[in-house]
N, C-alpha and C positions, 0 to 999 in steps of 0.2 A: 483224779485224788489230790489230797494235797496234805501237807504235814507228815507226822509220824505214821498215820494210816497208810498213806500213799506209798512212803518208804518201805514199811514193812510188808505191804502187800507185793510191791515190786520186787524185794528180796526174796519173799516165798515164791514167787512166779519164776524167779531165774534159777532158784535153788531146786524147784520142783521138774525144771527141763533137764538139768544135769543129773538128777539124783536115779537111783534105781540099778545103774549098771547093765541095763537090758533084760532086768529079770521082770520087769512090769512092776506095778504097784499092788495087784491084789494079792492079800495075804490068805493064809489058809481059811479063814472065815468070812472073807468078802463075798457076798451073794448078789449077783445081778440078775435081774428079772426083764423078760421081754414084754409083752403087751399084756397089760393089767387093768385097763379100763379107767374110767375117772369118775365113777359114782362116789357118793359120799361114803356110803356104806363100805365098798372095797376099799377106800383110801383109809378110813378110820382102821379097818383091819390091817392094812399094811403098816400104818404108822405105830400099830400097838403091838406086832408080830415081834420085833427084835428091840433091843435095846437102845441101839443108834440104828437111825434110818435117814439116808441122805437120798435127795431127790438131785440129779443134776443133770447137765447137758455133756453127753458121751457117758463114758464108763470110768472107774477108778485108774485103770490102766491108760486110758485114752481119753481125758477130759477135753470137751470141745469149746471151753471157754475159760478165760483166764480166773474166773471167778469160782467155777467148779474146781479147778486146779488147786486153786489156794485151799479150799475145803478139804479136798484129799490129803494134801500136803499136811495141813494143821493135825489131821486125825492121824497122818502118818507119823507126825513128829511126836505126837502121844503115845505112839504105840499102839492105837486102835486099829485092830485088824479085824475085829469080828463086828461086821455092820452089813445091813443091807443096802444095796445101792440101786437105784431106779432110773434108767436114761429115758429122760422125758422127749428127747428127740425121735425114738422110736415109736411113741404113740401120742397124737395130738389131743387124743381125749384125756390122757394123763397129764400132758402139759397143762391144758387149761383146767383140768379138774382139781390139781393139786393148789394151784393159784385159789382158786374158788374156796376149796375147804380150809385154807389157813387164811385166807383173806389177805394175803401178801403177793403183791405183783410179780414178784422175780424168783429166778431160779439161780443158782441151787436153794434148796431149804434143808433145814437139818431140824430132826426130831430126836430128844432125849426121852428115853421112857414113855413113849408116846405124846410128848408135849412137844409144841413147835417152838424151837428156840430163835430161829430167825435164818438168815442168809450168811454169805461170805463176810460181809462187815461186822455183823454181830458176832460171828464165830471168830473172828480175828481178834476183835475186843477181848472177848473172854478169853482167850487164849493170852492176849498181852497183859490182862490183869491178875491173871490166875483164877479166874471163876471157873475155867474149863476143867483145871485140874480139880477142882472141888465138885463140880458136877458129874464128872466121870467116877469120882470116889463114891458118890451116893447110888450109881450104878454097879458098883462093885468093878470098876476098872480102875487100875492103878496106872497113872500116867507115866509113860516111860521118861518122861522129862525129870521126875522125882528121881529116878535112879540116875538119871546123868548129873543132876546137882550133887547128889550124893557122891558119886564117883570123883566129881572135880573138887569137892570138900575135903576128900581123902587124900588128895593129891600134895 
C-alpha cells in the first residue's frame, strides 16, 4: 500500500483493533450465515436479499484479514448496523462462487442494493471522497458521519 490509501487503511486497521470495548462489532441487525453454497442462483438471491451485503473472511466480530476488518470498520463508522455478512472461510464453494459471480478475484466483497460495489480499496475510496454517504442515502440509510459532522459544527 502506498500514499494516502495506505495510511488511511492502516489507521482504520489500528483503530478497529482497539475499538468495541469488548462488546463485539455485531449490531442488532448484522446477520451472519453458515453454509450457503455457491451457485449463481443462490448468490443472486443472497446479494439481493438485504440492502447491504458483505462477503468477508471471518465475521464482523472477528474478521480474519485486515481488508475484511477495514470494510467492517468503515461500515461501523457510518453507523451501518443492519447488513448481512457471509464468512467465505466457512464454505469453499461460497468463496469461489462469489468471485465467479462478481468476476472479482478478491474478498471482501460489498453489495449495495444488489449491486456489486467492490472490495476494501473501493469502499475506502468511497468513504474518503464522500460517495459512500450518498450511496447509503439512496438506500435510506443515514450515515452516522453526517451526525458527527453536525455535532462538531454546533460546538
